[in-house]
C-alpha positions in Angstrom: -81.3 -9.7 15.0 -79.1 -7.2 13.3 -81.3 -4.2 12.5 -80.5 -4.7 8.8 -76.8 -5.7 9.1 -76.5 -9.1 7.5 -73.7 -11.7 8.0 -73.3 -11.8 4.2 -74.1 -8.5 2.5 -76.0 -8.5 -0.8 -73.9 -8.0 -3.8 -74.7 -4.7 -5.7 -75.2 -5.0 -9.4 -72.4 -2.6 -10.1 -69.9 -4.8 -8.2 -71.1 -8.0 -9.9 -70.9 -6.4 -13.4 -67.4 -5.1 -12.7 -66.3 -8.7 -11.9 -68.0 -10.0 -15.0 -66.3 -7.3 -17.2 -62.9 -8.0 -15.6 -62.5 -4.4 -14.2 -62.8 -5.2 -10.5 -59.6 -4.6 -8.6 -59.5 -5.8 -4.9 -57.6 -3.2 -2.9 -56.2 -5.1 0.2 -55.3 -3.7 3.6 -53.7 -4.9 6.8 -56.9 -6.3 8.3 -56.9 -9.2 5.8 -53.3 -10.2 6.6 -54.0 -10.0 10.3 -56.7 -12.6 9.8 -54.0 -14.7 8.0 -51.6 -14.6 10.9 -49.5 -11.4 10.2 -49.0 -8.8 12.9 -51.1 -5.7 13.4 -49.4 -2.3 12.8 -49.0 -1.9 16.5 -47.4 -5.4 16.9 -45.1 -4.7 13.9 -43.9 -1.4 15.3 -43.3 -2.8 18.8 -41.5 -5.8 17.3 -39.2 -3.5 15.3 -38.3 -1.5 18.5 -37.8 -4.7 20.5 -35.3 -5.8 17.8 -33.4 -2.5 18.6 -33.6 -3.4 22.3 -32.1 -6.8 21.6 -29.2 -5.0 19.8 -28.7 -2.8 22.9 -29.6 0.3 20.9 -32.9 1.0 22.7 -34.3 0.2 26.1 -37.6 -1.1 27.6 -37.8 2.2 29.5 -37.7 4.2 26.3 -40.3 1.9 24.7 -42.6 2.4 27.7 -42.2 6.2 27.3 -43.4 6.1 23.7 -46.1 3.4 24.1 -48.8 6.0 23.3 -47.4 7.0 19.9 -48.8 5.8 16.7 -47.3 2.7 15.0 -46.0 4.9 12.1 -44.1 7.1 14.5 -42.7 4.1 16.3 -41.6 2.6 13.0 -40.0 5.9 12.1 -37.9 5.7 15.3 -36.9 2.1 14.6 -35.8 3.0 11.1 -33.8 5.9 12.5 -32.0 3.6 14.9 -31.3 1.2 12.1 -29.6 4.0 10.1 -27.8 5.5 13.1 -26.3 2.3 14.4 -26.0 0.2 11.2 -28.6 -2.3 12.3 -30.6 -4.6 10.1 -34.0 -5.4 11.5 -35.4 -8.7 10.2 -38.7 -7.5 8.9 -39.5 -10.9 7.3 -39.4 -12.5 10.7 -41.7 -9.8 12.1 -44.2 -9.7 9.2 -44.4 -13.2 7.8 -47.2 -15.3 9.4 -46.0 -17.6 12.2 -45.5 -21.1 10.8 -45.2 -19.8 7.3 -47.6 -19.5 4.4 -48.2 -23.0 3.1 -49.6 -24.6 6.2 -51.6 -21.6 7.3 -55.1 -23.0 6.7 -56.9 -19.7 7.6 -54.6 -17.6 5.5 -54.9 -20.0 2.5 -58.7 -19.9 2.9 -58.8 -16.1 3.0 -56.5 -15.5 0.0 -57.8 -18.4 -2.1 -61.3 -16.8 -2.0 -59.9 -13.3 -2.6 -57.9 -14.5 -5.6 -61.2 -15.5 -7.3 -62.5 -11.9 -7.2 -59.9 -10.4 -9.5 -56.9 -11.0 -11.7 -55.0 -7.9 -10.6 -54.6 -6.7 -7.1 -53.4 -3.6 -5.2 -52.2 -3.7 -1.6 -50.6 -1.6 1.0 -49.3 -4.7 2.8 -45.7 -5.8 2.8 -46.3 -9.5 3.2 -46.3 -12.0 0.3 -49.8 -13.5 0.6 -51.0 -12.0 -2.6 -47.8 -12.9 -4.6 -49.1 -16.5 -4.9 -52.4 -17.6 -6.6 -53.5 -20.2 -4.1 -55.2 -23.1 -6.0 -58.4 -24.9 -4.8 -57.9 -28.0 -2.7 -59.6 -30.9 -4.5 -60.8 -34.3 -3.3 -58.9 -37.1 -5.0 -59.5 -40.9 -5.1 -56.3 -43.0 -5.0 -56.6 -46.6 -6.4 -56.5 -49.4 -5.6 -57.7 -49.0 -2.1 -60.0 -46.1 -3.0 -58.7 -43.9 -0.2 -59.8 -40.3 -0.4 -57.3 -37.6 0.3 -57.0 -33.9 -0.5 -54.7 -32.7 -3.2 -54.0 -29.3 -4.6 -52.5 -28.1 -7.8 -49.2 -26.4 -7.6 -49.6 -22.7 -6.7 -48.7 -20.2 -9.4 -46.9 -16.9 -8.8 -48.3 -13.5 -9.6 -46.1 -10.8 -10.8 -45.2 -8.7 -7.8 -44.8 -5.0 -8.7 -43.2 -2.9 -5.9 -40.9 -0.5 -7.8 -42.7 2.8 -8.0 -41.4 3.3 -11.5 -43.5 0.3 -12.6 -46.7 1.8 -11.2 -48.1 2.5 -14.7 -51.6 2.3 -16.3 -50.2 -0.3 -18.8 -49.1 -2.6 -16.0 -52.5 -2.3 -14.4 -53.9 -4.4 -17.2 -51.4 -7.2 -16.7 -53.1 -10.3 -15.6 -52.0 -12.2 -12.5 -50.2 -9.3 -10.9 -50.1 -7.5 -7.6 -49.1 -3.9 -6.9 -47.4 -3.4 -3.5 -48.0 0.4 -3.1 -45.9 0.5 0.1 -43.2 -1.9 -1.0 -42.6 -5.6 -0.3 -40.6 -7.9 1.9 -38.9 -8.8 -1.4 -37.1 -5.5 -1.0 -37.2 -4.5 2.7 -35.1 -1.4 2.2 -37.7 0.0 -0.2 -40.7 -0.4 2.2 -42.7 2.7 2.9 -42.4 2.7 6.7 -41.5 6.1 8.1 -43.5 9.3 8.2 -41.1 10.8 5.7 -41.6 7.8 3.4 -45.4 8.3 3.5 -45.1 12.1 2.9 -42.9 11.4 -0.2 -45.1 8.6 -1.5 -48.3 10.6 -1.2 -47.0 14.1 -2.0 -49.4 16.3 -4.0 -50.0 14.8 -7.4 -48.3 16.7 -10.2 -48.4 15.1 -13.7 -45.5 16.7 -15.5 -43.6 16.1 -18.7 -40.5 15.6 -16.6 -40.7 12.0 -15.3 -38.5 13.0 -12.4 -41.2 15.4 -11.1 -44.2 13.2 -11.5 -45.7 11.4 -8.5 -46.1 8.0 -10.1 -48.0 6.6 -7.2 -50.8 9.2 -7.3 -50.9 9.2 -11.1 -51.3 5.4 -10.9 -54.1 5.7 -8.3 -55.9 8.4 -10.2 -56.0 6.1 -13.3 -57.1 3.2 -11.1 -60.0 5.0 -9.6 -61.1 6.5 -12.9 -61.0 3.4 -15.0 -61.6 0.4 -12.6 -64.0 -0.6 -9.9 -62.2 -0.9 -6.6 -63.3 -3.2 -3.7 -61.6 -2.2 -0.5 -61.0 -5.3 1.8 -59.3 -5.2 5.2 -59.3 -1.4 5.7 -60.6 0.6 8.6 -60.8 4.2 9.6 -57.3 4.0 10.9 -56.0 3.4 7.4 -56.3 7.0 6.3 -53.5 7.6 3.8 -55.4 5.6 1.1 -58.9 6.6 2.1 -58.0 10.2 2.3 -56.6 10.1 -1.2 -59.7 8.4 -2.5 -61.9 11.0 -0.8 -59.8 13.9 -2.1 -59.7 12.7 -5.7 -63.2 11.2 -6.0 -66.1 12.7 -7.7 -67.8 14.3 -4.7 -71.5 13.8 -4.7 -73.9 16.4 -3.2 -75.9 15.4 -0.2 -79.3 14.0 -1.3 -78.0 13.2 -4.8 -78.7 9.5 -5.5 -75.9 8.2 -7.7 -74.7 4.6 -7.9 -71.3 4.3 -6.3 -68.4 3.2 -8.4 -66.3 1.7 -5.6 -67.1 -0.5 -2.7 -65.8 -1.3 0.8 -66.4 -4.4 2.9 -66.6 -3.3 6.6 -67.7 -5.2 9.7 -70.0 -3.9 12.4 -71.6 -5.2 15.5 -75.4 -5.1 15.7 -75.3 -2.2 18.3 -73.2 -0.2 15.8 -76.1 0.1 13.4 -76.4 3.9 13.6 -72.6 4.2 13.2 -72.8 2.1 10.1 -75.6 4.3 8.7 -73.6 7.4 9.3 -70.4 6.1 7.7 -72.4 4.7 4.8 -73.7 8.2 4.0 -70.2 9.7 4.5 -68.6 7.3 2.1 -71.5 7.6 -0.4 -70.5 11.2 -0.9 -67.1 10.0 -1.9 -68.3 7.5 -4.5 -67.8 4.5 -2.2 -70.6 2.2 -1.2 -70.1 0.5 2.2 -71.0 -3.2 2.2 -71.6 -4.0 5.9 -71.4 -7.4 7.4 -72.3 -8.6 11.0 -69.5 -9.3 13.4 -71.5 -10.5 16.3 -71.0 -14.2 15.9 -67.5 -14.6 14.4 -66.0 -11.1 14.8 -63.6 -10.3 11.9 -63.4 -13.9 10.9 -66.9 -13.4 9.4 -65.0 -11.6 6.6 -63.8 -15.1 5.5 -67.3 -16.3 5.0 -68.1 -13.1 3.1 -65.2 -13.5 0.7 -66.0 -17.2 0.1 -69.6 -16.3 -0.7 -68.6 -13.5 -3.1 -66.0 -15.7 -4.8 -68.6 -18.4 -5.5 -71.2 -15.9 -6.6 -69.2 -13.4 -8.7 -65.9 -14.9 -9.8 -63.8 -12.5 -11.9 -63.3 -12.5 -15.6 -60.3 -11.3 -17.5 -60.5 -7.7 -18.9 -62.0 -7.5 -22.3 -59.6 -6.4 -25.1 -62.0 -3.6 -26.0 -62.0 -2.3 -22.4 -58.2 -2.3 -22.3 -58.1 -0.5 -25.7 -60.5 2.1 -24.6 -58.4 2.8 -21.4 -55.2 3.2 -23.5 -56.9 5.5 -26.0 -58.2 7.7 -23.1 -54.6 8.1 -21.8 -53.6 9.5 -25.2 -56.4 12.1 -25.3 
């Protein structure tokens, strides 16, 4: 039925062991938040420009002229209009899921399952889904009529880290935390949106004694990929700024060399994309990333929800061992 692409991929031993040791870090992209009701990059970019149109600082004709441009370029134009005309685009209105977070059943289902796979998270998303640890909904019995209803424990907050100066190896071992690599809605002015923002954020890594010259983001990512096991969720080939960095910095493996991958990526394919899946699997394998394909034929991208729920039930995360943390800190001093 699928030429080897299963609805739920098998869990590699390396991924399972990383979860048990507490060194698995889910790395979350826009695809997951789109499932949870947030806009795609294209929708966000067009929404920002339409806000400029509403302020009479842009026109529908101009928007039609640039419809072929990438979302990043469109967002750069919107940011430029903000600066030029003193506008304030309501990014929370554009990015937050319609109807809010609490009553979004699909979003809660997605991020509840994801929350069981790790204690620390890294994301390039601006939204606040990961800032809350969503508790399990439990079946309760209420006397005296013995009516059954569903209740949930109060959600707890994760520590949201979006200031680049806090992207440190020490903070990576903080439990119940989430790193927003591109900023957060908690500070819209600091969000990495424009092309210039991306160039600055991902400038060539240069570890330097002068903290003003060090690219903290890339130093942080280098430590992450060297000391942890990363599970990419919600990323596609269009999300190149992170994937290119991983490929550039990873331990490149020679073709034909059979080495167990250290990092993993959940990716959906239709059955007729089997050969594409095989080709990309080999490509990412050379970059120390093992693709975990799942079949999209029946539920499309919503199949990812079933995958996450299965993974959460099968390999819930443990907290990092004190010995593991100590070894990482000692390595930094060498």
